[in-house]
N, CA, C and O atoms as a Maestro MAE file, in Angstrom:
{
 s_m_m2io_version
 :::
 2.0.0
}

f_m_ct {
 s_m_title
 :::
 protein
 m_atom[328] {
  # First column is atom index #
  i_m_mmod_type
  r_m_x_coord
  r_m_y_coord
  r_m_z_coord
  i_m_residue_number
  s_m_chain_name
  s_m_pdb_residue_name
  s_m_pdb_atom_name
  i_m_atomic_number
  :::
  1 25 -0.876 4.965 14.425 1 A "MET " " N  " 7
  2 3 -1.695 4.638 13.493 1 A "MET " " CA " 6
  3 2 -1.285 5.412 12.633 1 A "MET " " C  " 6
  4 15 -1.104 6.593 12.931 1 A "MET " " O  " 8
  5 25 -0.975 4.825 11.034 2 A "MET " " N  " 7
  6 3 -0.796 4.915 9.778 2 A "MET " " CA " 6
  7 2 -2.347 5.375 8.441 2 A "MET " " C  " 6
  8 15 -3.504 4.992 8.267 2 A "MET " " O  " 8
  9 25 -1.418 6.353 7.817 3 A "ASP " " N  " 7
  10 3 -2.566 6.607 6.732 3 A "ASP " " CA " 6
  11 2 -2.101 5.149 5.254 3 A "ASP " " C  " 6
  12 15 -0.943 4.787 5.046 3 A "ASP " " O  " 8
  13 25 -2.849 4.815 4.786 4 A "VAL " " N  " 7
  14 3 -2.687 4.523 3.821 4 A "VAL " " CA " 6
  15 2 -3.018 5.107 2.709 4 A "VAL " " C  " 6
  16 15 -3.386 6.264 2.913 4 A "VAL " " O  " 8
  17 25 -3.040 4.812 1.687 5 A "LEU " " N  " 7
  18 3 -3.192 6.260 0.244 5 A "LEU " " CA " 6
  19 2 -3.470 4.890 -0.624 5 A "LEU " " C  " 6
  20 15 -2.641 3.991 -0.490 5 A "LEU " " O  " 8
  21 25 -4.406 4.711 -1.362 6 A "TYR " " N  " 7
  22 3 -4.434 4.504 -2.234 6 A "TYR " " CA " 6
  23 2 -4.623 4.975 -4.345 6 A "TYR " " C  " 6
  24 15 -5.750 5.177 -4.796 6 A "TYR " " O  " 8
  25 25 -3.822 5.028 -4.934 7 A "PHE " " N  " 7
  26 3 -4.458 5.760 -6.237 7 A "PHE " " CA " 6
  27 2 -4.639 4.695 -7.460 7 A "PHE " " C  " 6
  28 15 -4.572 3.478 -7.627 7 A "PHE " " O  " 8
  29 25 -4.893 5.807 -8.174 8 A "ALA " " N  " 7
  30 3 -5.638 4.943 -9.879 8 A "ALA " " CA " 6
  31 2 -6.140 4.009 -9.658 8 A "ALA " " C  " 6
  32 15 -7.018 4.061 -8.797 8 A "ALA " " O  " 8
  33 25 -5.820 2.560 -10.374 9 A "TRP " " N  " 7
  34 3 -6.678 1.724 -10.215 9 A "TRP " " CA " 6
  35 2 -6.614 0.809 -8.741 9 A "TRP " " C  " 6
  36 15 -7.250 -0.135 -8.272 9 A "TRP " " O  " 8
  37 25 -5.980 1.280 -8.503 10 A "VAL " " N  " 7
  38 3 -5.593 0.687 -6.865 10 A "VAL " " CA " 6
  39 2 -7.140 0.874 -6.469 10 A "VAL " " C  " 6
  40 15 -8.117 0.126 -6.511 10 A "VAL " " O  " 8
  41 25 -6.916 2.314 -6.034 11 A "ARG " " N  " 7
  42 3 -8.868 2.628 -5.547 11 A "ARG " " CA " 6
  43 2 -9.361 2.511 -5.361 11 A "ARG " " C  " 6
  44 15 -9.979 2.605 -4.300 11 A "ARG " " O  " 8
  45 25 -9.654 1.880 -7.191 12 A "GLU " " N  " 7
  46 3 -10.825 2.114 -8.031 12 A "GLU " " CA " 6
  47 2 -11.360 0.148 -7.509 12 A "GLU " " C  " 6
  48 15 -12.372 -0.504 -7.254 12 A "GLU " " O  " 8
  49 25 -9.782 -0.034 -7.621 13 A "ARG " " N  " 7
  50 3 -9.995 -2.052 -6.848 13 A "ARG " " CA " 6
  51 2 -10.729 -2.318 -5.344 13 A "ARG " " C  " 6
  52 15 -11.593 -3.079 -4.907 13 A "ARG " " O  " 8
  53 25 -9.581 -0.871 -4.634 14 A "ILE " " N  " 7
  54 3 -10.053 -0.790 -2.615 14 A "ILE " " CA " 6
  55 2 -11.654 -0.150 -2.809 14 A "ILE " " C  " 6
  56 15 -12.784 -0.455 -2.428 14 A "ILE " " O  " 8
  57 25 -11.327 0.403 -3.237 15 A "GLY " " N  " 7
  58 3 -13.203 1.565 -2.988 15 A "GLY " " CA " 6
  59 2 -12.828 2.409 -2.452 15 A "GLY " " C  " 6
  60 15 -13.650 3.320 -2.557 15 A "GLY " " O  " 8
  61 25 -11.570 2.843 -1.584 16 A "VAL " " N  " 7
  62 3 -11.657 4.035 -1.174 16 A "VAL " " CA " 6
  63 2 -10.263 4.771 -1.406 16 A "VAL " " C  " 6
  64 15 -9.418 3.976 -1.817 16 A "VAL " " O  " 8
  65 25 -9.870 5.858 -1.280 17 A "PRO " " N  " 7
  66 3 -8.595 6.477 -1.668 17 A "PRO " " CA " 6
  67 2 -7.892 6.526 -0.368 17 A "PRO " " C  " 6
  68 15 -6.700 6.328 -0.603 17 A "PRO " " O  " 8
  69 25 -8.123 6.728 1.105 18 A "LYS " " N  " 7
  70 3 -7.206 6.418 1.731 18 A "LYS " " CA " 6
  71 2 -8.043 6.011 2.280 18 A "LYS " " C  " 6
  72 15 -9.244 5.980 2.012 18 A "LYS " " O  " 8
  73 25 -6.817 5.236 4.100 19 A "GLU " " N  " 7
  74 3 -7.508 5.146 5.102 19 A "GLU " " CA " 6
  75 2 -6.738 5.154 6.069 19 A "GLU " " C  " 6
  76 15 -5.588 5.488 5.782 19 A "GLU " " O  " 8
  77 25 -6.950 4.889 7.221 20 A "ARG " " N  " 7
  78 3 -6.067 5.301 8.731 20 A "ARG " " CA " 6
  79 2 -5.976 4.113 9.138 20 A "ARG " " C  " 6
  80 15 -7.050 3.585 8.850 20 A "ARG " " O  " 8
  81 25 -5.285 3.344 9.669 21 A "ILE " " N  " 7
  82 3 -5.230 1.915 10.326 21 A "ILE " " CA " 6
  83 2 -4.448 1.960 11.390 21 A "ILE " " C  " 6
  84 15 -3.898 3.060 11.444 21 A "ILE " " O  " 8
  85 25 -4.156 1.276 12.242 22 A "GLU " " N  " 7
  86 3 -4.335 0.348 12.824 22 A "GLU " " CA " 6
  87 2 -2.818 -1.090 12.874 22 A "GLU " " C  " 6
  88 15 -3.269 -2.175 13.240 22 A "GLU " " O  " 8
  89 25 -1.696 -1.107 12.647 23 A "THR " " N  " 7
  90 3 -0.832 -2.234 12.655 23 A "THR " " CA " 6
  91 2 0.517 -2.581 12.909 23 A "THR " " C  " 6
  92 15 1.416 -1.745 13.001 23 A "THR " " O  " 8
  93 25 0.616 -3.368 12.983 24 A "GLY " " N  " 7
  94 3 1.801 -3.849 14.123 24 A "GLY " " CA " 6
  95 2 3.018 -4.752 12.743 24 A "GLY " " C  " 6
  96 15 3.787 -5.669 13.031 24 A "GLY " " O  " 8
  97 25 2.860 -4.182 11.413 25 A "ALA " " N  " 7
  98 3 3.949 -4.466 10.454 25 A "ALA " " CA " 6
  99 2 4.796 -4.052 10.271 25 A "ALA " " C  " 6
  100 15 4.897 -2.834 10.125 25 A "ALA " " O  " 8
  101 25 5.965 -5.009 10.179 26 A "ALA " " N  " 7
  102 3 6.982 -4.516 10.424 26 A "ALA " " CA " 6
  103 2 8.084 -3.613 8.924 26 A "ALA " " C  " 6
  104 15 9.146 -2.992 8.897 26 A "ALA " " O  " 8
  105 25 7.294 -3.933 8.141 27 A "THR " " N  " 7
  106 3 7.736 -3.988 6.584 27 A "THR " " CA " 6
  107 2 6.656 -3.933 6.040 27 A "THR " " C  " 6
  108 15 5.724 -4.532 6.578 27 A "THR " " O  " 8
  109 25 6.467 -3.327 5.015 28 A "VAL " " N  " 7
  110 3 5.427 -2.615 3.833 28 A "VAL " " CA " 6
  111 2 5.364 -3.979 3.045 28 A "VAL " " C  " 6
  112 15 4.167 -4.090 2.781 28 A "VAL " " O  " 8
  113 25 6.008 -5.057 2.539 29 A "ALA " " N  " 7
  114 3 5.158 -6.267 2.458 29 A "ALA " " CA " 6
  115 2 4.534 -7.007 3.545 29 A "ALA " " C  " 6
  116 15 3.851 -7.988 3.252 29 A "ALA " " O  " 8
  117 25 4.700 -6.619 4.923 30 A "ASP " " N  " 7
  118 3 3.785 -6.857 6.120 30 A "ASP " " CA " 6
  119 2 2.699 -6.332 5.873 30 A "ASP " " C  " 6
  120 15 1.882 -6.971 5.210 30 A "ASP " " O  " 8
  121 25 2.448 -5.272 6.252 31 A "LEU " " N  " 7
  122 3 1.692 -4.466 5.680 31 A "LEU " " CA " 6
  123 2 0.175 -4.822 4.697 31 A "LEU " " C  " 6
  124 15 -1.039 -4.817 4.901 31 A "LEU " " O  " 8
  125 25 1.319 -5.178 3.301 32 A "VAL " " N  " 7
  126 3 0.613 -5.583 2.105 32 A "VAL " " CA " 6
  127 2 -0.505 -7.038 2.903 32 A "VAL " " C  " 6
  128 15 -1.672 -6.833 3.236 32 A "VAL " " O  " 8
  129 25 0.356 -8.710 3.099 33 A "GLU " " N  " 7
  130 3 -0.323 -8.880 3.831 33 A "GLU " " CA " 6
  131 2 -1.324 -8.935 4.927 33 A "GLU " " C  " 6
  132 15 -2.287 -9.691 4.794 33 A "GLU " " O  " 8
  133 25 -1.157 -8.001 6.304 34 A "GLU " " N  " 7
  134 3 -2.243 -7.543 6.606 34 A "GLU " " CA " 6
  135 2 -3.712 -6.956 5.694 34 A "GLU " " C  " 6
  136 15 -4.897 -7.274 5.797 34 A "GLU " " O  " 8
  137 25 -3.312 -6.405 5.187 35 A "LEU " " N  " 7
  138 3 -4.272 -5.743 3.866 35 A "LEU " " CA " 6
  139 2 -4.948 -6.960 3.366 35 A "LEU " " C  " 6
  140 15 -6.150 -7.099 3.595 35 A "LEU " " O  " 8
  141 25 -4.132 -8.070 2.544 36 A "LYS " " N  " 7
  142 3 -4.831 -8.827 1.951 36 A "LYS " " CA " 6
  143 2 -5.646 -9.649 2.568 36 A "LYS " " C  " 6
  144 15 -6.576 -9.946 1.819 36 A "LYS " " O  " 8
  145 25 -5.724 -10.205 3.710 37 A "ALA " " N  " 7
  146 3 -5.874 -10.673 5.064 37 A "ALA " " CA " 6
  147 2 -7.838 -10.024 5.079 37 A "ALA " " C  " 6
  148 15 -8.944 -10.047 4.539 37 A "ALA " " O  " 8
  149 25 -7.605 -9.887 5.377 38 A "ARG " " N  " 7
  150 3 -9.105 -8.149 5.539 38 A "ARG " " CA " 6
  151 2 -10.234 -8.150 4.730 38 A "ARG " " C  " 6
  152 15 -11.254 -7.549 5.070 38 A "ARG " " O  " 8
  153 25 -10.117 -8.973 3.350 39 A "GLU " " N  " 7
  154 3 -11.034 -8.799 2.404 39 A "GLU " " CA " 6
  155 2 -10.973 -8.839 0.846 39 A "GLU " " C  " 6
  156 15 -10.062 -8.284 0.232 39 A "GLU " " O  " 8
  157 25 -11.886 -9.453 0.292 40 A "GLU " " N  " 7
  158 3 -11.188 -10.035 -1.209 40 A "GLU " " CA " 6
  159 2 -11.156 -9.206 -2.476 40 A "GLU " " C  " 6
  160 15 -11.120 -9.534 -3.662 40 A "GLU " " O  " 8
  161 25 -11.188 -7.667 -1.674 41 A "ARG " " N  " 7
  162 3 -10.692 -6.235 -2.438 41 A "ARG " " CA " 6
  163 2 -9.473 -6.122 -2.516 41 A "ARG " " C  " 6
  164 15 -9.042 -5.712 -3.594 41 A "ARG " " O  " 8
  165 25 -8.562 -6.417 -1.501 42 A "TYR " " N  " 7
  166 3 -7.680 -5.892 -1.115 42 A "TYR " " CA " 6
  167 2 -6.776 -6.748 -1.822 42 A "TYR " " C  " 6
  168 15 -5.877 -6.205 -2.464 42 A "TYR " " O  " 8
  169 25 -6.909 -8.605 -1.803 43 A "GLU " " N  " 7
  170 3 -6.449 -9.727 -2.129 43 A "GLU " " CA " 6
  171 2 -6.017 -9.252 -3.617 43 A "GLU " " C  " 6
  172 15 -4.927 -9.383 -4.174 43 A "GLU " " O  " 8
  173 25 -7.420 -8.558 -4.163 44 A "VAL " " N  " 7
  174 3 -7.539 -8.345 -5.888 44 A "VAL " " CA " 6
  175 2 -6.272 -7.237 -5.573 44 A "VAL " " C  " 6
  176 15 -5.162 -7.699 -5.306 44 A "VAL " " O  " 8
  177 25 -6.419 -6.197 -5.602 45 A "ALA " " N  " 7
  178 3 -5.681 -5.424 -5.475 45 A "ALA " " CA " 6
  179 2 -4.310 -5.434 -5.852 45 A "ALA " " C  " 6
  180 15 -3.708 -4.841 -6.747 45 A "ALA " " O  " 8
  181 25 -3.794 -6.574 -4.602 46 A "PHE " " N  " 7
  182 3 -2.381 -6.615 -3.778 46 A "PHE " " CA " 6
  183 2 -2.006 -8.081 -5.204 46 A "PHE " " C  " 6
  184 15 -0.988 -8.757 -5.351 46 A "PHE " " O  " 8
  185 25 -2.627 -8.084 -5.584 47 A "SER " " N  " 7
  186 3 -2.186 -9.880 -6.319 47 A "SER " " CA " 6
  187 2 -1.467 -10.277 -7.170 47 A "SER " " C  " 6
  188 15 -1.233 -11.429 -7.537 47 A "SER " " O  " 8
  189 25 -0.897 -8.826 -7.687 48 A "ASP " " N  " 7
  190 3 0.832 -8.803 -8.312 48 A "ASP " " CA " 6
  191 2 1.576 -7.591 -8.039 48 A "ASP " " C  " 6
  192 15 1.587 -6.558 -8.709 48 A "ASP " " O  " 8
  193 25 2.054 -7.792 -7.212 49 A "LEU " " N  " 7
  194 3 3.284 -6.791 -6.741 49 A "LEU " " CA " 6
  195 2 3.999 -6.334 -7.585 49 A "LEU " " C  " 6
  196 15 4.274 -5.134 -7.610 49 A "LEU " " O  " 8
  197 25 4.263 -6.839 -8.094 50 A "SER " " N  " 7
  198 3 5.054 -6.409 -9.514 50 A "SER " " CA " 6
  199 2 4.628 -5.399 -10.122 50 A "SER " " C  " 6
  200 15 5.391 -4.456 -10.332 50 A "SER " " O  " 8
  201 25 3.109 -5.372 -10.603 51 A "ALA " " N  " 7
  202 3 2.136 -4.613 -10.734 51 A "ALA " " CA " 6
  203 2 2.148 -2.341 -10.159 51 A "ALA " " C  " 6
  204 15 1.763 -1.304 -10.699 51 A "ALA " " O  " 8
  205 25 2.708 -2.649 -9.085 52 A "LEU " " N  " 7
  206 3 2.741 -1.653 -7.981 52 A "LEU " " CA " 6
  207 2 3.809 -0.888 -7.310 52 A "LEU " " C  " 6
  208 15 4.860 -1.477 -7.058 52 A "LEU " " O  " 8
  209 25 3.692 0.142 -7.044 53 A "ARG " " N  " 7
  210 3 5.317 0.497 -6.298 53 A "ARG " " CA " 6
  211 2 4.470 1.382 -5.027 53 A "ARG " " C  " 6
  212 15 3.300 1.763 -5.000 53 A "ARG " " O  " 8
  213 25 5.509 1.522 -4.069 54 A "VAL " " N  " 7
  214 3 5.059 1.409 -2.893 54 A "VAL " " CA " 6
  215 2 5.610 3.219 -2.543 54 A "VAL " " C  " 6
  216 15 6.715 3.410 -3.052 54 A "VAL " " O  " 8
  217 25 5.185 4.179 -1.984 55 A "ALA " " N  " 7
  218 3 6.355 5.141 -0.920 55 A "ALA " " CA " 6
  219 2 5.825 5.112 0.637 55 A "ALA " " C  " 6
  220 15 4.835 4.738 1.265 55 A "ALA " " O  " 8
  221 25 6.956 5.669 0.843 56 A "VAL " " N  " 7
  222 3 6.445 5.577 2.772 56 A "VAL " " CA " 6
  223 2 7.248 6.793 2.828 56 A "VAL " " C  " 6
  224 15 8.304 7.208 2.351 56 A "VAL " " O  " 8
  225 25 6.010 7.330 3.862 57 A "ASP " " N  " 7
  226 3 5.875 8.877 4.057 57 A "ASP " " CA " 6
  227 2 6.552 9.621 2.625 57 A "ASP " " C  " 6
  228 15 7.119 10.644 3.007 57 A "ASP " " O  " 8
  229 25 6.663 9.496 1.415 58 A "GLN " " N  " 7
  230 3 6.320 10.290 0.259 58 A "GLN " " CA " 6
  231 2 7.477 9.891 -0.470 58 A "GLN " " C  " 6
  232 15 7.623 10.192 -1.655 58 A "GLN " " O  " 8
  233 25 8.481 9.085 0.317 59 A "GLU " " N  " 7
  234 3 10.215 8.519 -0.645 59 A "GLU " " CA " 6
  235 2 9.601 7.245 -1.176 59 A "GLU " " C  " 6
  236 15 8.812 6.529 -0.560 59 A "GLU " " O  " 8
  237 25 10.115 7.033 -2.534 60 A "LEU " " N  " 7
  238 3 10.014 5.824 -3.232 60 A "LEU " " CA " 6
  239 2 10.051 4.842 -2.634 60 A "LEU " " C  " 6
  240 15 10.677 5.322 -1.689 60 A "LEU " " O  " 8
  241 25 9.856 3.415 -2.241 61 A "SER " " N  " 7
  242 3 10.687 2.682 -1.449 61 A "SER " " CA " 6
  243 2 10.093 1.392 -1.624 61 A "SER " " C  " 6
  244 15 8.940 1.317 -2.049 61 A "SER " " O  " 8
  245 25 10.997 -0.003 -1.239 62 A "ASP " " N  " 7
  246 3 10.376 -1.119 -2.145 62 A "ASP " " CA " 6
  247 2 9.928 -2.047 -0.802 62 A "ASP " " C  " 6
  248 15 10.427 -1.767 0.287 62 A "ASP " " O  " 8
  249 25 9.106 -3.000 -0.907 63 A "PHE " " N  " 7
  250 3 7.913 -3.372 -0.482 63 A "PHE " " CA " 6
  251 2 9.051 -4.680 0.936 63 A "PHE " " C  " 6
  252 15 8.526 -5.534 1.650 63 A "PHE " " O  " 8
  253 25 10.309 -4.404 0.889 64 A "ASP " " N  " 7
  254 3 10.695 -4.745 2.057 64 A "ASP " " CA " 6
  255 2 11.599 -4.163 2.978 64 A "ASP " " C  " 6
  256 15 12.510 -4.679 3.625 64 A "ASP " " O  " 8
  257 25 11.104 -2.763 2.914 65 A "ALA " " N  " 7
  258 3 10.725 -1.041 3.322 65 A "ALA " " CA " 6
  259 2 10.863 -1.378 5.347 65 A "ALA " " C  " 6
  260 15 10.548 -2.568 5.334 65 A "ALA " " O  " 8
  261 25 11.077 -1.101 6.612 66 A "PRO " " N  " 7
  262 3 10.798 -0.913 7.797 66 A "PRO " " CA " 6
  263 2 9.338 0.295 7.322 66 A "PRO " " C  " 6
  264 15 9.180 1.133 6.434 66 A "PRO " " O  " 8
  265 25 8.634 -0.138 8.295 67 A "LEU " " N  " 7
  266 3 8.021 1.161 8.618 67 A "LEU " " CA " 6
  267 2 7.436 1.532 10.204 67 A "LEU " " C  " 6
  268 15 6.433 1.984 10.756 67 A "LEU " " O  " 8
  269 25 8.986 0.935 10.560 68 A "ASP " " N  " 7
  270 3 9.047 1.948 11.952 68 A "ASP " " CA " 6
  271 2 8.776 3.636 11.890 68 A "ASP " " C  " 6
  272 15 9.396 4.389 11.139 68 A "ASP " " O  " 8
  273 25 7.953 3.963 12.632 69 A "GLY " " N  " 7
  274 3 7.834 4.941 13.006 69 A "GLY " " CA " 6
  275 2 7.619 5.958 11.784 69 A "GLY " " C  " 6
  276 15 8.284 6.988 11.680 69 A "GLY " " O  " 8
  277 25 6.612 5.567 10.856 70 A "ALA " " N  " 7
  278 3 6.453 5.368 9.314 70 A "ALA " " CA " 6
  279 2 4.724 5.201 9.870 70 A "ALA " " C  " 6
  280 15 4.073 4.357 10.486 70 A "ALA " " O  " 8
  281 25 4.331 7.300 8.882 71 A "ARG " " N  " 7
  282 3 2.934 7.652 8.922 71 A "ARG " " CA " 6
  283 2 2.155 7.742 8.154 71 A "ARG " " C  " 6
  284 15 1.067 8.277 8.364 71 A "ARG " " O  " 8
  285 25 2.598 7.119 6.804 72 A "GLU " " N  " 7
  286 3 1.775 6.898 5.608 72 A "GLU " " CA " 6
  287 2 2.296 6.386 4.651 72 A "GLU " " C  " 6
  288 15 3.327 6.988 4.351 72 A "GLU " " O  " 8
  289 25 1.978 5.166 3.721 73 A "VAL " " N  " 7
  290 3 1.986 4.494 3.108 73 A "VAL " " CA " 6
  291 2 1.341 5.024 1.894 73 A "VAL " " C  " 6
  292 15 0.403 5.787 2.124 73 A "VAL " " O  " 8
  293 25 1.585 4.829 0.811 74 A "ALA " " N  " 7
  294 3 1.054 4.671 -0.206 74 A "ALA " " CA " 6
  295 2 1.490 4.000 -1.687 74 A "ALA " " C  " 6
  296 15 2.582 3.720 -2.180 74 A "ALA " " O  " 8
  297 25 -0.200 3.852 -2.256 75 A "PHE " " N  " 7
  298 3 0.575 2.290 -3.220 75 A "PHE " " CA " 6
  299 2 -0.199 3.156 -4.427 75 A "PHE " " C  " 6
  300 15 -1.152 3.931 -4.351 75 A "PHE " " O  " 8
  301 25 0.420 2.809 -5.316 76 A "PHE " " N  " 7
  302 3 0.101 3.672 -6.685 76 A "PHE " " CA " 6
  303 2 0.697 2.393 -7.800 76 A "PHE " " C  " 6
  304 15 1.613 1.709 -7.344 76 A "PHE " " O  " 8
  305 25 0.245 2.087 -9.112 77 A "PRO " " N  " 7
  306 3 0.565 1.828 -10.128 77 A "PRO " " CA " 6
  307 2 2.349 2.648 -10.525 77 A "PRO " " C  " 6
  308 15 2.700 3.671 -9.937 77 A "PRO " " O  " 8
  309 25 3.221 1.970 -11.554 78 A "PRO " " N  " 7
  310 3 4.117 2.569 -11.634 78 A "PRO " " CA " 6
  311 2 3.899 3.769 -12.789 78 A "PRO " " C  " 6
  312 15 2.810 3.856 -13.355 78 A "PRO " " O  " 8
  313 25 4.812 4.535 -13.054 79 A "MET " " N  " 7
  314 3 4.465 5.571 -13.286 79 A "MET " " CA " 6
  315 2 4.942 5.854 -15.449 79 A "MET " " C  " 6
  316 15 5.961 5.341 -15.911 79 A "MET " " O  " 8
  317 25 4.167 6.529 -16.161 80 A "THR " " N  " 7
  318 3 4.969 5.979 -17.104 80 A "THR " " CA " 6
  319 2 5.345 7.435 -18.131 80 A "THR " " C  " 6
  320 15 4.731 8.498 -18.232 80 A "THR " " O  " 8
  321 25 6.080 7.153 -18.522 81 A "GLY " " N  " 7
  322 3 6.620 8.640 -19.243 81 A "GLY " " CA " 6
  323 2 5.723 9.223 -20.203 81 A "GLY " " C  " 6
  324 15 4.930 8.622 -20.928 81 A "GLY " " O  " 8
  325 25 5.917 10.359 -20.137 82 A "GLY " " N  " 7
  326 3 5.088 10.905 -21.766 82 A "GLY " " CA " 6
  327 2 5.587 12.521 -22.156 82 A "GLY " " C  " 6
  328 15 5.165 13.068 -23.175 82 A "GLY " " O  " 8
  :::
 }
 m_bond[327] {
  # First column is bond index #
  i_m_from
  i_m_to
  i_m_order
  :::
  1 1 2 1
  2 2 3 1
  3 3 4 2
  4 3 5 1
  5 5 6 1
  6 6 7 1
  7 7 8 2
  8 7 9 1
  9 9 10 1
  10 10 11 1
  11 11 12 2
  12 11 13 1
  13 13 14 1
  14 14 15 1
  15 15 16 2
  16 15 17 1
  17 17 18 1
  18 18 19 1
  19 19 20 2
  20 19 21 1
  21 21 22 1
  22 22 23 1
  23 23 24 2
  24 23 25 1
  25 25 26 1
  26 26 27 1
  27 27 28 2
  28 27 29 1
  29 29 30 1
  30 30 31 1
  31 31 32 2
  32 31 33 1
  33 33 34 1
  34 34 35 1
  35 35 36 2
  36 35 37 1
  37 37 38 1
  38 38 39 1
  39 39 40 2
  40 39 41 1
  41 41 42 1
  42 42 43 1
  43 43 44 2
  44 43 45 1
  45 45 46 1
  46 46 47 1
  47 47 48 2
  48 47 49 1
  49 49 50 1
  50 50 51 1
  51 51 52 2
  52 51 53 1
  53 53 54 1
  54 54 55 1
  55 55 56 2
  56 55 57 1
  57 57 58 1
  58 58 59 1
  59 59 60 2
  60 59 61 1
  61 61 62 1
  62 62 63 1
  63 63 64 2
  64 63 65 1
  65 65 66 1
  66 66 67 1
  67 67 68 2
  68 67 69 1
  69 69 70 1
  70 70 71 1
  71 71 72 2
  72 71 73 1
  73 73 74 1
  74 74 75 1
  75 75 76 2
  76 75 77 1
  77 77 78 1
  78 78 79 1
  79 79 80 2
  80 79 81 1
  81 81 82 1
  82 82 83 1
  83 83 84 2
  84 83 85 1
  85 85 86 1
  86 86 87 1
  87 87 88 2
  88 87 89 1
  89 89 90 1
  90 90 91 1
  91 91 92 2
  92 91 93 1
  93 93 94 1
  94 94 95 1
  95 95 96 2
  96 95 97 1
  97 97 98 1
  98 98 99 1
  99 99 100 2
  100 99 101 1
  101 101 102 1
  102 102 103 1
  103 103 104 2
  104 103 105 1
  105 105 106 1
  106 106 107 1
  107 107 108 2
  108 107 109 1
  109 109 110 1
  110 110 111 1
  111 111 112 2
  112 111 113 1
  113 113 114 1
  114 114 115 1
  115 115 116 2
  116 115 117 1
  117 117 118 1
  118 118 119 1
  119 119 120 2
  120 119 121 1
  121 121 122 1
  122 122 123 1
  123 123 124 2
  124 123 125 1
  125 125 126 1
  126 126 127 1
  127 127 128 2
  128 127 129 1
  129 129 130 1
  130 130 131 1
  131 131 132 2
  132 131 133 1
  133 133 134 1
  134 134 135 1
  135 135 136 2
  136 135 137 1
  137 137 138 1
  138 138 139 1
  139 139 140 2
  140 139 141 1
  141 141 142 1
  142 142 143 1
  143 143 144 2
  144 143 145 1
  145 145 146 1
  146 146 147 1
  147 147 148 2
  148 147 149 1
  149 149 150 1
  150 150 151 1
  151 151 152 2
  152 151 153 1
  153 153 154 1
  154 154 155 1
  155 155 156 2
  156 155 157 1
  157 157 158 1
  158 158 159 1
  159 159 160 2
  160 159 161 1
  161 161 162 1
  162 162 163 1
  163 163 164 2
  164 163 165 1
  165 165 166 1
  166 166 167 1
  167 167 168 2
  168 167 169 1
  169 169 170 1
  170 170 171 1
  171 171 172 2
  172 171 173 1
  173 173 174 1
  174 174 175 1
  175 175 176 2
  176 175 177 1
  177 177 178 1
  178 178 179 1
  179 179 180 2
  180 179 181 1
  181 181 182 1
  182 182 183 1
  183 183 184 2
  184 183 185 1
  185 185 186 1
  186 186 187 1
  187 187 188 2
  188 187 189 1
  189 189 190 1
  190 190 191 1
  191 191 192 2
  192 191 193 1
  193 193 194 1
  194 194 195 1
  195 195 196 2
  196 195 197 1
  197 197 198 1
  198 198 199 1
  199 199 200 2
  200 199 201 1
  201 201 202 1
  202 202 203 1
  203 203 204 2
  204 203 205 1
  205 205 206 1
  206 206 207 1
  207 207 208 2
  208 207 209 1
  209 209 210 1
  210 210 211 1
  211 211 212 2
  212 211 213 1
  213 213 214 1
  214 214 215 1
  215 215 216 2
  216 215 217 1
  217 217 218 1
  218 218 219 1
  219 219 220 2
  220 219 221 1
  221 221 222 1
  222 222 223 1
  223 223 224 2
  224 223 225 1
  225 225 226 1
  226 226 227 1
  227 227 228 2
  228 227 229 1
  229 229 230 1
  230 230 231 1
  231 231 232 2
  232 231 233 1
  233 233 234 1
  234 234 235 1
  235 235 236 2
  236 235 237 1
  237 237 238 1
  238 238 239 1
  239 239 240 2
  240 239 241 1
  241 241 242 1
  242 242 243 1
  243 243 244 2
  244 243 245 1
  245 245 246 1
  246 246 247 1
  247 247 248 2
  248 247 249 1
  249 249 250 1
  250 250 251 1
  251 251 252 2
  252 251 253 1
  253 253 254 1
  254 254 255 1
  255 255 256 2
  256 255 257 1
  257 257 258 1
  258 258 259 1
  259 259 260 2
  260 259 261 1
  261 261 262 1
  262 262 263 1
  263 263 264 2
  264 263 265 1
  265 265 266 1
  266 266 267 1
  267 267 268 2
  268 267 269 1
  269 269 270 1
  270 270 271 1
  271 271 272 2
  272 271 273 1
  273 273 274 1
  274 274 275 1
  275 275 276 2
  276 275 277 1
  277 277 278 1
  278 278 279 1
  279 279 280 2
  280 279 281 1
  281 281 282 1
  282 282 283 1
  283 283 284 2
  284 283 285 1
  285 285 286 1
  286 286 287 1
  287 287 288 2
  288 287 289 1
  289 289 290 1
  290 290 291 1
  291 291 292 2
  292 291 293 1
  293 293 294 1
  294 294 295 1
  295 295 296 2
  296 295 297 1
  297 297 298 1
  298 298 299 1
  299 299 300 2
  300 299 301 1
  301 301 302 1
  302 302 303 1
  303 303 304 2
  304 303 305 1
  305 305 306 1
  306 306 307 1
  307 307 308 2
  308 307 309 1
  309 309 310 1
  310 310 311 1
  311 311 312 2
  312 311 313 1
  313 313 314 1
  314 314 315 1
  315 315 316 2
  316 315 317 1
  317 317 318 1
  318 318 319 1
  319 319 320 2
  320 319 321 1
  321 321 322 1
  322 322 323 1
  323 323 324 2
  324 323 325 1
  325 325 326 1
  326 326 327 1
  327 327 328 2
  :::
 }
}
């Protein structure tokens, strides 16, 4: 089991801040494909991966990052300086 967290507009599009899922995904990209196949709201939220950042177990990662042993994946828009 893995916790998947959504922040900012990603959360707004999907409609929940967090969900616990069972996945066989090997990488973050595989997880995204699994989520997109669920419902249209996921397809919309993940339609442009260049507009998203991802963290695996609270470490900033890439979409090709392995998920072996990961407990948490978070998706969020890029942070802007200020």
